[in-house]
C-alpha positions in Angstrom: 29.5 47.6 -55.3 28.5 46.4 -59.2 24.8 47.4 -58.5 25.9 50.8 -57.0 28.2 51.2 -60.1 25.2 50.1 -62.9 22.9 53.0 -60.8 25.6 55.8 -61.2 25.9 54.8 -64.7 22.0 55.2 -65.4 21.5 58.3 -63.6 24.9 60.3 -65.6 23.2 58.7 -68.8 20.2 61.2 -68.2 22.3 64.7 -67.9 19.8 67.0 -68.2 17.3 65.3 -65.9 20.5 64.9 -63.4 21.4 68.7 -63.6 17.6 69.3 -63.0 17.3 67.2 -60.3 20.5 67.9 -58.5 20.3 71.7 -59.0 16.7 71.7 -57.2 17.8 69.5 -54.5 20.8 71.1 -53.7 19.3 74.8 -53.4 16.5 73.6 -51.1 19.3 71.5 -48.8 21.6 74.5 -49.1 19.2 76.8 -48.2 18.2 74.5 -44.7 21.7 74.0 -44.2 22.7 77.6 -44.3 20.1 78.5 -41.6 21.3 75.9 -39.8 25.0 76.9 -39.4 24.0 80.4 -39.0 21.4 79.9 -36.2 23.7 77.7 -34.3 26.7 80.1 -34.8 24.2 83.2 -33.7 23.0 81.6 -30.6 26.4 79.8 -29.4 27.7 83.7 -29.4 24.5 85.1 -28.0 24.8 82.8 -25.1 28.7 82.9 -24.6 28.3 86.5 -23.9 25.7 86.5 -21.5 28.6 86.1 -19.2 26.6 85.4 -16.1 25.2 89.1 -16.2 21.8 89.1 -14.6 20.6 92.9 -15.3 21.8 95.7 -17.6 20.6 99.3 -16.1 20.7 102.1 -18.6 18.5 105.2 -19.7 14.7 104.6 -20.8 13.7 103.0 -23.5 13.6 99.6 -25.4 15.0 97.1 -23.1 16.2 94.7 -26.3 17.6 97.9 -27.2 19.6 97.9 -24.1 21.0 94.6 -23.8 22.1 94.4 -27.7 24.0 97.7 -27.6 25.6 96.9 -24.0 26.1 93.6 -24.1 26.4 92.7 -28.0 27.2 95.9 -29.3 24.9 95.9 -32.2 23.0 98.5 -31.6 23.1 102.5 -30.4 22.6 103.4 -27.0 19.5 104.1 -25.5 21.3 107.4 -23.7 23.7 108.3 -21.2 22.6 108.0 -17.2 24.0 110.1 -14.5 26.7 108.6 -12.2 24.9 109.9 -9.6 21.7 108.2 -10.1 23.5 105.0 -9.9 25.8 105.4 -6.9 23.8 102.8 -4.6 24.7 100.3 -7.2 28.7 100.5 -6.7 28.1 99.7 -2.6 30.3 96.6 -2.3 28.0 96.4 0.8 24.9 95.8 -1.3 23.0 92.7 -0.4 21.7 91.6 -3.5 24.6 93.1 -6.1 27.6 91.1 -6.6 29.4 93.2 -8.8 28.8 96.0 -11.5 30.8 96.7 -14.8 30.4 100.4 -15.8 30.2 101.2 -19.7 30.7 104.4 -21.4 29.8 104.1 -25.3 29.3 106.4 -28.0 32.5 106.6 -29.8 34.4 104.3 -32.5 37.7 104.3 -34.7 36.9 102.7 -38.2 33.8 101.1 -37.5 34.8 99.3 -34.4 33.4 100.6 -30.8 35.4 102.2 -28.1 34.1 101.2 -24.5 35.2 103.0 -21.4 35.5 100.8 -18.5 37.5 99.2 -15.8 39.1 96.0 -14.5 35.8 94.6 -13.9 35.4 94.0 -17.6 38.3 91.7 -17.9 36.5 89.8 -15.3 33.4 89.7 -16.4 34.8 87.8 -19.9 37.9 86.1 -18.5 40.0 88.0 -20.7 43.3 87.6 -21.3 46.4 89.3 -23.2 48.3 87.7 -26.4 50.9 91.0 -26.1 51.5 94.5 -24.6 49.8 95.4 -21.3 46.1 96.5 -20.0 45.4 100.2 -20.3 46.6 101.8 -17.4 46.0 105.7 -17.9 44.1 108.0 -19.8 43.9 107.1 -23.5 45.9 104.1 -23.0 43.6 100.9 -25.3 43.3 97.4 -25.1 42.3 96.3 -28.2 40.5 92.7 -29.4 42.2 90.6 -31.8 39.7 91.4 -34.4 40.5 95.4 -34.5 44.3 94.5 -34.8 43.6 92.0 -37.2 41.5 94.2 -39.4 42.8 97.6 -38.9 46.5 96.5 -38.4 46.9 97.9 -35.4 50.3 96.9 -33.1 51.5 98.2 -29.8 52.6 101.8 -29.5 50.1 102.8 -32.5 48.2 106.1 -32.0 44.8 106.6 -33.1 41.8 109.5 -33.2 38.4 108.6 -32.3 35.3 109.1 -34.1 32.2 110.5 -32.4 29.4 108.1 -33.2 29.4 104.5 -34.2 29.6 104.6 -37.8 32.4 104.6 -39.8 32.5 108.6 -41.0 35.7 111.0 -41.1 34.0 114.0 -40.5 33.2 113.1 -37.0 36.9 112.2 -36.2 37.9 114.1 -32.6 40.5 115.7 -34.6 41.6 118.3 -31.8 41.3 115.7 -28.7 44.2 113.6 -27.4 44.9 110.6 -29.4 44.7 107.3 -28.2 47.4 104.8 -27.8 47.8 100.8 -28.0 49.2 99.3 -24.9 48.2 95.9 -25.3 46.1 93.5 -27.7 43.8 90.8 -26.3 44.0 87.1 -26.9 41.0 85.4 -28.9 37.9 84.8 -26.4 35.5 84.4 -28.8 33.0 87.1 -26.7 32.4 90.4 -28.4 35.8 91.8 -26.8 37.3 90.5 -30.0 35.8 93.5 -31.7 35.9 96.1 -29.3 38.6 98.8 -28.3 38.7 99.1 -24.5 40.2 101.9 -22.8 39.3 103.8 -19.0 35.9 105.8 -18.7 38.1 108.9 -17.8 39.3 109.3 -21.4 35.7 109.0 -22.6 34.7 112.0 -20.7 38.2 114.0 -21.5 37.8 113.4 -25.4 33.7 114.9 -24.9 35.1 117.6 -22.1 37.0 118.6 -25.1 34.7 118.4 -27.5 32.3 120.6 -25.5 35.3 123.4 -25.2 36.7 122.1 -21.6 40.2 122.7 -21.8 42.3 119.7 -20.7 40.7 117.6 -18.0 41.9 118.5 -14.5 39.0 117.2 -12.8 39.8 113.4 -14.5 43.2 112.9 -12.9 45.0 109.8 -14.4 43.6 106.6 -12.5 45.6 103.3 -12.8 43.0 100.9 -14.1 45.4 97.6 -14.9 45.3 94.4 -12.8 46.9 96.0 -9.8 43.7 97.9 -8.9 40.8 96.4 -7.4 37.2 96.8 -8.9 36.1 98.3 -5.9 38.8 100.9 -5.9 38.2 102.0 -9.9 34.7 102.3 -9.0 35.4 104.7 -6.2 37.0 106.7 -8.6 34.5 107.3 -10.7 32.3 108.0 -8.7 34.2 111.1 -7.2 32.7 112.6 -10.5 29.1 112.6 -9.5 28.6 115.0 -12.4 29.6 113.2 -15.4 27.4 110.4 -16.7 27.9 106.8 -17.9 26.2 104.4 -20.4 25.0 101.7 -18.4 26.0 99.4 -15.8 26.6 95.4 -16.1 25.1 93.8 -13.2 25.7 90.6 -11.3 24.1 89.3 -8.6 25.0 87.9 -5.3 22.5 85.1 -5.4 19.0 84.7 -7.4 16.6 85.2 -5.0 13.1 86.7 -5.0 14.5 90.5 -4.5 16.7 89.9 -6.9 14.4 88.8 -9.6 12.1 91.9 -8.9 15.0 94.3 -9.0 14.1 95.0 -12.4 10.3 95.7 -12.1 11.1 97.9 -9.1 13.7 100.0 -11.2 11.5 100.3 -14.4 8.3 101.2 -12.1 10.0 103.6 -9.3 12.9 105.0 -11.1 13.9 107.1 -14.4 16.4 104.5 -15.2 16.0 101.1 -17.6 16.8 97.8 -16.2 16.4 94.8 -18.2 17.1 91.1 -17.9 19.4 90.1 -20.8 17.9 86.4 -20.6 14.5 87.4 -21.1 15.6 89.4 -23.7 17.8 87.4 -25.9 14.9 84.8 -25.7 12.3 87.3 -27.4 14.5 88.5 -29.9 15.4 84.4 -30.3 11.3 84.0 -30.5 11.0 86.9 -33.2 13.7 85.8 -35.6 12.5 82.1 -35.3 9.7 83.4 -37.3 11.9 84.4 -40.3 14.5 81.4 -39.7 11.3 78.7 -39.9 9.8 80.3 -42.7 13.1 80.1 -44.8 13.8 76.5 -43.5 9.9 75.6 -44.6 10.7 77.0 -47.9 13.9 74.9 -47.8 11.9 71.8 -47.1 9.6 72.6 -49.9 12.2 72.6 -52.7 13.7 69.8 -51.3 10.3 68.1 -51.9 10.0 69.6 -55.5 13.2 68.4 -56.2 12.1 64.8 -54.7 9.1 64.8 -57.5 11.9 65.3 -59.7 13.9 62.4 -58.9 10.5 60.5 -59.2 9.5 61.7 -62.7 13.4 60.8 -63.6 13.0 57.6 -62.6 9.2 56.9 -63.6 9.7 58.2 -67.0 12.7 56.8 -67.5 11.2 52.3 -66.9 9.4 53.1 -70.1 12.7 53.4 -72.0 14.4 50.7 -69.9 11.6 47.9 -69.9 13.7 45.9 -72.5 17.0 46.7 -70.5 15.2 45.3 -67.3 14.1 42.1 -69.1 17.2 41.6 -70.3 18.8 41.7 -67.0 15.9 39.2 -65.8 17.0 36.8 -68.2 20.9 37.1 -67.4 19.7 36.2 -63.8 18.7 39.6 -62.4 16.1 38.8 -59.8 12.9 41.1 -59.3 14.6 42.2 -55.9 17.7 43.3 -57.8 15.9 45.3 -60.1 14.0 46.6 -57.1 17.4 47.3 -55.2 18.7 49.2 -58.3 16.1 51.9 -58.8 16.0 52.4 -54.8 20.0 52.9 -55.0 19.0 55.4 -57.9 16.9 57.4 -56.0 19.4 57.5 -52.9 22.3 58.5 -54.9 20.9 61.4 -56.6 19.5 62.6 -53.2 23.1 61.8 -51.6 24.7 63.9 -54.6 22.2 66.7 -54.0 22.6 66.7 -50.2 26.6 66.9 -50.7 26.2 69.5 -53.2 24.3 71.3 -51.1 26.4 71.8 -48.0 28.9 72.6 -50.0 26.4 75.3 -51.9 25.5 76.2 -48.3 29.1 76.7 -46.7 30.4 78.6 -49.8 27.6 81.0 -49.0 28.6 81.4 -45.6 32.1 81.9 -46.8 30.8 84.7 -49.2 28.7 86.5 -46.7 31.2 86.2 -43.5 32.2 89.8 -44.3 28.6 90.6 -43.8 27.8 88.6 -41.2 30.8 89.9 -38.9 30.2 93.4 -39.7 26.0 92.9 -38.5 26.6 91.0 -35.5 30.1 91.9 -34.4 31.6 88.1 -34.5 33.4 86.2 -36.0 31.4 83.5 -38.2 33.3 80.1 -39.1 32.0 79.0 -43.0 33.6 76.0 -42.4 31.5 74.9 -39.0 29.9 71.7 -39.0 26.5 71.4 -36.7 24.7 68.1 -36.0 21.9 69.4 -37.6 23.4 68.7 -40.8 24.0 65.0 -40.4 19.6 65.4 -39.6 19.4 66.5 -42.7 21.5 63.9 -44.3 18.6 61.9 -43.3 15.8 63.6 -44.1 17.3 64.3 -47.9 17.9 60.2 -48.4 14.3 59.8 -47.1 13.2 62.2 -49.7 14.8 60.2 -52.5 14.0 56.7 -50.8 10.2 57.5 -50.7 10.8 59.1 -54.4 12.0 56.0 -55.7 9.5 53.2 -54.1 6.5 53.8 -56.7 9.3 53.5 -59.8 11.4 50.4 -58.1 7.9 48.2 -57.5 7.3 48.8 -61.1 10.6 47.6 -62.3 9.9 44.4 -59.8 6.8 43.7 -61.6 8.2 43.7 -64.7 6.6 40.9 -66.7 9.4 39.3 -68.6 7.3 37.8 -71.8 5.0 40.4 -72.7 8.2 42.9 -72.7 10.2 40.9 -74.6 7.3 40.1 -76.9 6.5 43.9 -77.1 10.2 44.5 -78.7 
């Protein structure tokens, strides 16, 4: 313990050198730790929201855009598809398809997306209520906990939807029927936490009114709560073949050869676009990984440069400390003790820089949380610990050790008689 205390006093005896070294080291470690934390949370959220979905079916366009929009709600729709064109996918006796979840996307309220769907969406993400009830009739809305929290919405509150997915009061459907909050979801850690859920008929009614159709006589209120079966609800939608939806989320009964080739067959032989979420998300991570790797490399370069700063600081101080080291030898300190003292100085500098870097990374996460949540539509925990930060500690200590080896060896080889004679 005495050796550690002595090493620390030697470090703080040179405050300018200490500050420069810590700032450099903290920047490198902080950048790497920040990337680790952000990347881990994004991957966890993306993987959790796969929800066993095997296929996303929608309008022709980018398959990645199709997945991002309809599963992760962080992109614009590729367009709408006529219900008539996807009737076969609703067949409960289909040999390949286990269940389907229709989505109608295109409206929002103060930046949060309104999704027209059926009870199968609840089953897909295993959602539960924290208060109120599921949407039952047209213009009932069950909202995610983040929506309720950020917009201060409560059971019974009403609101008007906005055309499009951007927050623009000029695009509000002022002449349309208002939505009414009937329930608030329990936190699930899925994208549903950030959504406003209603039935598909409500979305149709809003846009029929926008097109000049008075009322919605062709869209009778349909019970969409937990008493109705997904098959019943899907059949109710199919009674309106002239209407459109945005997409279908499909889960297979089994992943056999025919199921795996369904996407290719749809893309080659129909006007629809089919995308496999697992493939597209892996492609996205590969694209993101290039940038992440470049920034992570930059972080390590900064950390290594800070390691050189540790080396220069320790090596440069030996000239001024030769007499001090010689006196320690006279007082009984062994060469090994001098070696250990310099090594400890390098390790303490690296350790202090590591903890300062972690603080910098997590405080940056805290500051950028709102931006990240707006971009990815998920809650982020700025103080979550990831295992990669433990490995980062080993790397940081390794840099400190290597930087201190040569100065420590010089201290070990201190010539007692020569040094005392020179002073």
